[in-house]
C-alpha beads as a LAMMPS data file, in Angstrom:
LAMMPS data file: protein, C-alpha beads

175 atoms
174 bonds

1 atom types
1 bond types

-500.0 500.0 xlo xhi
-500.0 500.0 ylo yhi
-500.0 500.0 zlo zhi

Masses

1 110.0

Atoms # bond

1 1 1 390.780 -486.400 -88.832
2 1 1 390.442 -482.683 -88.413
3 1 1 392.233 -481.188 -85.408
4 1 1 390.917 -478.189 -83.497
5 1 1 392.913 -475.033 -83.504
6 1 1 393.661 -474.194 -79.839
7 1 1 394.119 -470.525 -80.713
8 1 1 390.591 -469.919 -82.005
9 1 1 388.018 -468.154 -79.853
10 1 1 385.421 -470.468 -78.291
11 1 1 382.328 -470.993 -80.431
12 1 1 379.957 -472.069 -77.654
13 1 1 377.615 -469.626 -75.973
14 1 1 379.104 -469.323 -72.513
15 1 1 377.709 -467.138 -69.740
16 1 1 379.010 -466.271 -66.343
17 1 1 377.891 -468.490 -63.509
18 1 1 376.461 -465.527 -61.606
19 1 1 374.347 -464.370 -64.546
20 1 1 370.677 -464.954 -63.975
21 1 1 367.531 -463.081 -64.712
22 1 1 366.313 -460.602 -62.178
23 1 1 362.723 -459.669 -61.629
24 1 1 361.958 -455.951 -61.826
25 1 1 360.872 -454.293 -58.585
26 1 1 357.169 -453.437 -58.549
27 1 1 356.184 -451.450 -55.484
28 1 1 352.454 -451.559 -56.190
29 1 1 352.142 -455.308 -56.774
30 1 1 351.798 -458.348 -54.527
31 1 1 353.723 -460.557 -56.942
32 1 1 357.464 -460.828 -57.133
33 1 1 360.242 -460.594 -54.596
34 1 1 361.995 -457.809 -52.714
35 1 1 365.183 -458.097 -50.664
36 1 1 365.762 -456.967 -47.096
37 1 1 367.641 -453.771 -47.843
38 1 1 365.149 -452.588 -50.444
39 1 1 362.247 -453.579 -48.141
40 1 1 363.651 -451.489 -45.300
41 1 1 364.514 -448.563 -47.547
42 1 1 361.170 -448.520 -49.346
43 1 1 359.154 -448.982 -46.148
44 1 1 360.853 -446.162 -44.320
45 1 1 361.036 -443.971 -47.414
46 1 1 357.305 -444.248 -48.114
47 1 1 356.517 -443.622 -44.436
48 1 1 358.634 -440.471 -44.342
49 1 1 357.193 -439.254 -47.646
50 1 1 353.576 -439.710 -46.514
51 1 1 354.369 -438.131 -43.133
52 1 1 355.919 -435.068 -44.768
53 1 1 353.050 -434.687 -47.245
54 1 1 350.465 -435.040 -44.455
55 1 1 352.331 -432.514 -42.313
56 1 1 352.534 -429.991 -45.146
57 1 1 348.839 -430.421 -45.967
58 1 1 347.849 -429.910 -42.336
59 1 1 350.162 -426.903 -41.941
60 1 1 348.802 -425.213 -45.064
61 1 1 345.190 -425.849 -44.070
62 1 1 345.554 -424.648 -40.477
63 1 1 342.775 -422.217 -39.686
64 1 1 341.233 -422.397 -43.165
65 1 1 337.996 -424.093 -42.105
66 1 1 338.734 -427.088 -44.325
67 1 1 339.473 -429.398 -41.399
68 1 1 337.100 -432.227 -42.443
69 1 1 338.443 -432.308 -46.013
70 1 1 342.032 -432.225 -44.790
71 1 1 341.335 -434.984 -42.268
72 1 1 339.906 -437.173 -45.039
73 1 1 342.927 -436.451 -47.296
74 1 1 345.400 -437.326 -44.537
75 1 1 343.415 -440.467 -43.662
76 1 1 343.498 -441.505 -47.350
77 1 1 347.264 -440.923 -47.503
78 1 1 347.856 -443.128 -44.473
79 1 1 345.464 -445.797 -45.821
80 1 1 347.501 -445.825 -49.043
81 1 1 350.672 -446.170 -46.960
82 1 1 349.224 -449.214 -45.188
83 1 1 348.336 -450.810 -48.548
84 1 1 351.843 -450.162 -49.899
85 1 1 353.395 -451.605 -46.732
86 1 1 351.285 -454.770 -47.001
87 1 1 352.259 -455.199 -50.662
88 1 1 355.950 -454.759 -49.844
89 1 1 355.671 -457.258 -46.987
90 1 1 354.012 -459.834 -49.247
91 1 1 356.911 -459.470 -51.680
92 1 1 359.323 -459.811 -48.757
93 1 1 357.600 -463.071 -47.758
94 1 1 358.013 -464.292 -51.324
95 1 1 361.741 -463.535 -51.099
96 1 1 362.219 -466.106 -48.350
97 1 1 359.910 -468.564 -50.163
98 1 1 356.831 -468.364 -47.949
99 1 1 353.239 -467.475 -48.634
100 1 1 352.108 -463.867 -48.615
101 1 1 349.741 -464.730 -45.757
102 1 1 352.758 -464.649 -43.437
103 1 1 352.697 -460.892 -43.978
104 1 1 349.896 -460.732 -41.400
105 1 1 352.685 -460.929 -38.816
106 1 1 353.270 -457.199 -39.369
107 1 1 350.251 -456.678 -37.128
108 1 1 352.108 -458.136 -34.133
109 1 1 354.478 -455.633 -32.493
110 1 1 358.181 -456.496 -32.701
111 1 1 357.447 -459.730 -34.599
112 1 1 357.378 -457.619 -37.750
113 1 1 361.138 -457.118 -37.321
114 1 1 361.546 -460.685 -38.586
115 1 1 361.038 -459.317 -42.089
116 1 1 364.181 -457.222 -41.570
117 1 1 366.213 -460.184 -40.317
118 1 1 365.283 -463.286 -42.333
119 1 1 367.529 -463.640 -45.393
120 1 1 366.042 -464.224 -48.819
121 1 1 366.334 -467.404 -50.848
122 1 1 369.445 -467.341 -53.021
123 1 1 368.583 -467.805 -56.670
124 1 1 365.123 -468.484 -58.015
125 1 1 362.336 -469.886 -55.881
126 1 1 358.676 -470.700 -56.497
127 1 1 357.841 -466.966 -56.629
128 1 1 360.306 -466.177 -59.388
129 1 1 363.847 -464.977 -59.880
130 1 1 365.512 -462.792 -57.263
131 1 1 365.146 -459.031 -57.208
132 1 1 367.891 -457.027 -58.906
133 1 1 370.888 -455.936 -56.854
134 1 1 370.237 -453.032 -54.516
135 1 1 370.715 -449.537 -55.821
136 1 1 372.673 -446.929 -53.944
137 1 1 369.414 -445.162 -53.041
138 1 1 367.955 -448.305 -51.478
139 1 1 371.124 -448.907 -49.461
140 1 1 371.220 -445.297 -48.254
141 1 1 367.533 -445.439 -47.371
142 1 1 368.039 -448.596 -45.365
143 1 1 371.065 -447.180 -43.522
144 1 1 370.430 -443.461 -43.149
145 1 1 366.733 -443.298 -42.334
146 1 1 366.873 -445.612 -39.283
147 1 1 369.846 -443.567 -38.117
148 1 1 367.706 -440.418 -38.368
149 1 1 364.999 -442.079 -36.265
150 1 1 367.528 -443.083 -33.581
151 1 1 368.995 -439.575 -33.517
152 1 1 365.453 -438.189 -33.204
153 1 1 364.679 -440.418 -30.244
154 1 1 367.955 -439.523 -28.534
155 1 1 367.268 -435.828 -29.149
156 1 1 363.743 -436.166 -27.739
157 1 1 365.242 -437.554 -24.550
158 1 1 368.361 -435.394 -24.340
159 1 1 366.900 -431.944 -25.069
160 1 1 364.396 -431.877 -22.172
161 1 1 367.083 -433.237 -19.840
162 1 1 369.470 -430.509 -20.976
163 1 1 366.794 -427.830 -20.480
164 1 1 366.184 -429.048 -16.931
165 1 1 369.942 -428.966 -16.317
166 1 1 370.144 -425.364 -17.551
167 1 1 367.193 -424.330 -15.354
168 1 1 368.790 -425.914 -12.272
169 1 1 372.128 -424.224 -13.052
170 1 1 370.422 -420.835 -13.331
171 1 1 368.576 -421.421 -10.067
172 1 1 371.855 -422.239 -8.298
173 1 1 373.536 -419.134 -9.750
174 1 1 370.789 -416.830 -8.490
175 1 1 371.018 -418.215 -4.916

Bonds

1 1 1 2
2 1 2 3
3 1 3 4
4 1 4 5
5 1 5 6
6 1 6 7
7 1 7 8
8 1 8 9
9 1 9 10
10 1 10 11
11 1 11 12
12 1 12 13
13 1 13 14
14 1 14 15
15 1 15 16
16 1 16 17
17 1 17 18
18 1 18 19
19 1 19 20
20 1 20 21
21 1 21 22
22 1 22 23
23 1 23 24
24 1 24 25
25 1 25 26
26 1 26 27
27 1 27 28
28 1 28 29
29 1 29 30
30 1 30 31
31 1 31 32
32 1 32 33
33 1 33 34
34 1 34 35
35 1 35 36
36 1 36 37
37 1 37 38
38 1 38 39
39 1 39 40
40 1 40 41
41 1 41 42
42 1 42 43
43 1 43 44
44 1 44 45
45 1 45 46
46 1 46 47
47 1 47 48
48 1 48 49
49 1 49 50
50 1 50 51
51 1 51 52
52 1 52 53
53 1 53 54
54 1 54 55
55 1 55 56
56 1 56 57
57 1 57 58
58 1 58 59
59 1 59 60
60 1 60 61
61 1 61 62
62 1 62 63
63 1 63 64
64 1 64 65
65 1 65 66
66 1 66 67
67 1 67 68
68 1 68 69
69 1 69 70
70 1 70 71
71 1 71 72
72 1 72 73
73 1 73 74
74 1 74 75
75 1 75 76
76 1 76 77
77 1 77 78
78 1 78 79
79 1 79 80
80 1 80 81
81 1 81 82
82 1 82 83
83 1 83 84
84 1 84 85
85 1 85 86
86 1 86 87
87 1 87 88
88 1 88 89
89 1 89 90
90 1 90 91
91 1 91 92
92 1 92 93
93 1 93 94
94 1 94 95
95 1 95 96
96 1 96 97
97 1 97 98
98 1 98 99
99 1 99 100
100 1 100 101
101 1 101 102
102 1 102 103
103 1 103 104
104 1 104 105
105 1 105 106
106 1 106 107
107 1 107 108
108 1 108 109
109 1 109 110
110 1 110 111
111 1 111 112
112 1 112 113
113 1 113 114
114 1 114 115
115 1 115 116
116 1 116 117
117 1 117 118
118 1 118 119
119 1 119 120
120 1 120 121
121 1 121 122
122 1 122 123
123 1 123 124
124 1 124 125
125 1 125 126
126 1 126 127
127 1 127 128
128 1 128 129
129 1 129 130
130 1 130 131
131 1 131 132
132 1 132 133
133 1 133 134
134 1 134 135
135 1 135 136
136 1 136 137
137 1 137 138
138 1 138 139
139 1 139 140
140 1 140 141
141 1 141 142
142 1 142 143
143 1 143 144
144 1 144 145
145 1 145 146
146 1 146 147
147 1 147 148
148 1 148 149
149 1 149 150
150 1 150 151
151 1 151 152
152 1 152 153
153 1 153 154
154 1 154 155
155 1 155 156
156 1 156 157
157 1 157 158
158 1 158 159
159 1 159 160
160 1 160 161
161 1 161 162
162 1 162 163
163 1 163 164
164 1 164 165
165 1 165 166
166 1 166 167
167 1 167 168
168 1 168 169
169 1 169 170
170 1 170 171
171 1 171 172
172 1 172 173
173 1 173 174
174 1 174 175
């Protein structure tokens, strides 16, 4: 009988328990899965990008007589944004193991926040393996961009109130 040497390296192919295949992220596809953080980051990132591009196009074309062409270009940019958002939402539905038809809930105000809150299925589901871990850019997009929107809303409320306060203070000083 041959005895095994306990000091030899293992010969079996052993992998870590956490190792599993990840599906690549495809922004322009309805197949696959996308996690919450990446969904939030990509959604807001694409919205900001299209908004900036549309703003620059309109600012450059101001007074050039190309208003109809510019309007069509901006309309096309926002139509593309809607298509991208629907595709991302379908992938988000796949992440929590439901049909892409559930993505129609984005049309209902405030109900679309469910896609930000519902956790994804751990491991593989019927739509494939999970998305890869979030990159630093996706995490920053999901955290920083909503913060910018909140600061913008607060500024939109606070600045006019401050201007009214300054006007009242000046009026009191002159009396």
